[in-house]
N, C-alpha and C positions, 0 to 999 in steps of 0.2 A: 541527658539531661530531658527533660519534658519542657516542650515548648507552647504545650496546650493550644488554645484559640489560633494563635499563630501561626499554628501549620496547615490551617484550612483557610488562614485569610489570605497568604498571598498567591493562591489561585485563584480567589477570589478576587482579590485587587488585582490581577491578570485578566482577567472575565472584564471587570470593570472597566479596565481599561482599553480593552478592545472593541467594547463598546463606545465610550467617547471617541478614541483617536479614532478608530477603524483603519489603524493600522496595525498589522500582527505584528512587526517587528519591533515597534516602539511599547505595543502592552507585552512580549514577551521582556523583553531588556529591562523594563519598569519592575515586571513580576521578579524578574532574577536577582535587581539590585535590593529590591526591599528585603527579598529571602536573605541574601549574603551581609545585608543591613543587621539583620536581626541576629546573624550570625557571628558577625563580628563585632557586638558589641556596639553598635549604632555609631559605627565609627564610620562615616561618609568616603574618606581616601582610603582605608582597606579594603571596603566593600566594593570600590571600585577599582581596585588590583584584582582582588579575588574574580569580579565578575573576569575579566578579560584572562586571567589566567587560566580558569575553567574553562574556557572557548578550546585554548592550548591543551590542556590535559584532556578534553573530548579527543583527539587525535591520537594520544597513547593506547588507546581502546580502538585494536583493528579492525571489530566488524563495525566501531561507528565510523572508520575513512573506507572501509568496503561499501556501506549504504550511500555514503552524499557522493562516492566515486559511480555509483551502480545510477545515483538519481541523475547527475553530470552524462553518463552516457547514454542513459535512457534518451535525454532529450537532443542528445548526435541522431541516435536510431530514427526519433518521430521525423527530425528535420531531415534526416539523406531519405526516407520514403519519401517525402514531400516532394523535394527537388528534382529526386530521381525521375518522376512521372510513376513511381509507383502508386499513388493515392488515386492518380485520373485512369490509370488503366483497370484497376481495380471497380472504380464508381461507371466507366464503361461498358465493362465485362457483368456487372451487377444489371444494368438497365437494358443489356440485349438479353441475358438468358436466365434470368431471375425477375421477373416483373411483380410479381406478390413480394419480395423484398423492398423492390425500390417505388415505398409506399412510404408515409408517417409510421404507419403503425409495426409495418415490417421491418425499416429500422429500427424501431425501439425493441422488436423482437429478437431482432437481428443482436442487437448488443446483449440482450438478457442470456440469450441462449448460450453466446460467448463465452460470456459472467458465469454460466452454470457448467459448462464444459470443461471449459480451463482454471481447474482447481489447484494448481500447482503453488501457486504464491500469488497472495492478492496483489502485488505492485505488477506484475505481469497481466493479470488477468485486468484490470484498469487499463492499462496501455494496449493489448489488444485490445480488447472491446472499444475504446475511444478512439483507435488508430482508423480501426477498418468503419466504425461507424458515423463515425465525426463527418465525413463527406456527404453521405446517406441524410442525415441528419439536416444539414445544410441546405443540400436540393430538397428535400421536401419541406421545407420550412417549420421544423420542429428543433427547438432552441437547445445550446449547447449548456445550457443549466440542467435542463430535464436529463441532457444525455450524460452528462457528472451525476446527477443524482442517481441514473442505473448503472452506473459505471461501480460506482462506490458503494451502493445497495446488494450489489450480486458479487461483487468481487472477494470482499471478505468474508459475508455469511458463509459463502460455499467452502471456502478454506477451511472452516471451522467444523463444517458440518460432514467435510470428506477430508477428513486429518491426514492423507496421506503426499503430506510437504511439510514444510518447516514449521508451520505454525503446529502440525500435530506432532514434530518431533519436540517444540517447547512444552507442550502440553505433558506429554510423554516425561519429560526431564519433572516438571514440577508435580508430576504425582509418584515418581520413584522416590523425589527428595522427599517427597511427605510420607513416602511408607518407610523410608529407611529414618524420621525421625518419628516415627511412630504414631504419627497425625492421623493418619488411614492405614487400613490393612488390606490386604489382596493382590491380586495379580494386576500392573500396571497396565497393559495389554487391554484386559477384560476390564477394567474400572473406566478407560478411555473409552471404549464403547459401547460400554454401558450409560457414560453421562449425555452421550450424543442426545437422544431423545429429549433431554432435560433443558438443550438450547434454544429453550423459547425465543429469543430476539433473531435470532440467524435465521430461524423455520417461519416465524410472521414477517420478517421483516423481506424475505423472498416470495410469499405469499402477497403481503399487499404490495409489492413492488410489481406482480404479476397484475393483479388487479388495476394498478397505476396505470398500466400498460392498455391493458383489455378494454377499460371502461375510458380512456383516455383523461383519467384525472389528471388536476394543476390545483398542486399542493402550496399554500401558502403565498411568499412572492413568486414563484414559479409560472402564476398566472402572471405578471408581469414581465417576464422574460420574453424578449426578441430573438428570436431566430436569427443570424447569421449569413446575408445574402448570398448563396451560391456564383462564385463567379466561375463563368465556363474559360478556362485555359486559354490563351492565343493559339497553341499547338492540338487544340482539343481534335481538330482533325485528321494529327499526323497520330493521335493513341492509337496503340493496339488494345483492342479490348484482352486483356491477359489478368487471371487473378493471381499467377507466379510471384509475380514481381513485389507484390505487397505479402503472401502469403508463407512463400518458402522463406527470409528469412525470422518471420514469427516463428514457424514451424521448428527452427534450429533452435529459437531460444526456448521456447517452450520445451523441446525435446530435451535441452542442455541442464534445465533445471534439477529434474531428477535424476537424471544420470552423477550432477555435481553432489546433490546429497547422498546417492549412494556411496561413492567416492570417498567422499570427507566422512561418512559413518564407517568405512573401512566393511563395506559391504550391507550395512544395516542404515535403511531410507530414515527411518526414526533417530538415528543418532547424528544424524548430518546437518551442517553448517548452512542456514538458509541464507546467510549475508553471504557465504565464501560460494554458495552455489550461483545465486542469481548475478554476483559480481562478476562469473567466467563466464555466464551466460550471456550478457552484454558484452563481452569482449571477445567471445565467440562468434555473435552473432555482427558485429562491426566487420570482424577479419572476413566473414563467408558474404556480407555485404559488399565487400572492396573488392571479393576474387569473381564474384556474378557483376555485379553494374559495370564494373570499369573494363574488362574484355567487350562486353556485351553494348560497351557504349551509350550504357544509358547515365554514364556520369564518367565526368574524366576523372584522372589521378588528383590534379590541383581542385578540382570540384568536389571530390570525395571530401578532404580534408578542410576545405572552405566551408561544407556543409556542419564538418562534425565540429569545428571550433562553433561557429554559431550555433548549434544544437544543443551543446553546453551551455555556451552565454545565455540561453533562453532559460535555462532551466535555474539558472544563480540565485536570481530569489527564492524560489522554493528550496533551494540547499541552505541557503542560509537562514530560512526559517525553520529548518529543520535541525540545523546545529542549535538555535537558542531555544529549541521546544525541547531537543535531549539534556541541554545544560538545565532549563528550568524543573525539567522530571527528578535530575540528581539532585537539587536543592530541594524539591519537596519530599525527595525522600532522605534528606540527613537532618529533617523533623524528627521523623520516626513517631508520629503522634499517635496512633494506635497500632495496638499488635494485638494477635486472634490467640490467646493462649491454647499450647496444644491441646491441656486437659479438657478444655469448653468443646473441643470437638472429636476428642478420640472416645472410640467405640472398640472397643478389643473385641471380637467374636460375632459383629453383625454383618449382616449377609449384604452384599452387593450392591442392593438395587438402594439401602439405606446409605450406603457410604458414600455414592454418587450426588446424595442430593449437598453432601458438602465441598463436591468439589470447586464450585463456582467461588465459596469465600475464600477457598485455598489457593486457589489461582491469581483472584484479584489482590489478596495479601502477598504473596508471593511476585508478583508483579510490580505493585506500586511499594512493598517495604520491604522485598530483598531477602526476607528469611523468613 
């Protein structure tokens, strides 16, 4: 069944609700309910039941459960690094050993460089860059809104430009599927590599971000954002200036992701499961934090688990938003408004450089409409 204009009315309604209510969860629920209302012959009772049954249905998919648990456990890691004194020790180390970094521009460049170097997974990249740079941003009077902009605008683009990660595995899978369906032709890996120079969004995003940092531009509402005052802990005099408490857990997490991709892909990193890899990466990191922090008395046994639960609680609102975001994506895909006919992009025997020009449309079609 074709729903016509209603298929784009649902996301538009969600955006309007977000603007009016300024509440993400309310706007998502409103959009989801409207979608199910249309799908269930405008019966509000059936739509209500379908909405909350849809939430339960999401948990039948393993990758979604792993992603949600990953979100919660990420919060635990951030909180444990904070309450253990790892953050203060790292800031003290940078203040003593790296004077150039301990400045507004240095803090922003540090977040940018971390975002470029850690290209294994966008969520991990944002986590590491944010956790490492946040205290320096606070100390040097740079707003956290700007930190969020730098983390977001470096993590995702670099993962698409250097696709040795779960994102690369996804793109390669989409290309292979398109080749099998005879939508495009050629070697999958060659096509993926050839498409990278056409990723203009990612390239220009990273260049604009670097310009924002070097020339200290303030974009839009960022001009009015205020820095969070940096409060020196009461135990600052007892803090040992060392980077290891901060960097070693993050290093364990970073290295575990490609290992997970390799193992889940049976030796082929491009065939690995991204959700499984990051899920086990945070679990391994939590075990490492316990084995490292408890014997060294950075945390007690009880302190570790209290920090674990508190950190997970801090991420609960974000996790709920993600649940409803996944559900509204599923509802929108159900409408299946637009299809890209294979004959419109199929060109037998066309050279690789021509084929790559069609890849963005193929990717977006596959992601949003599922076939």
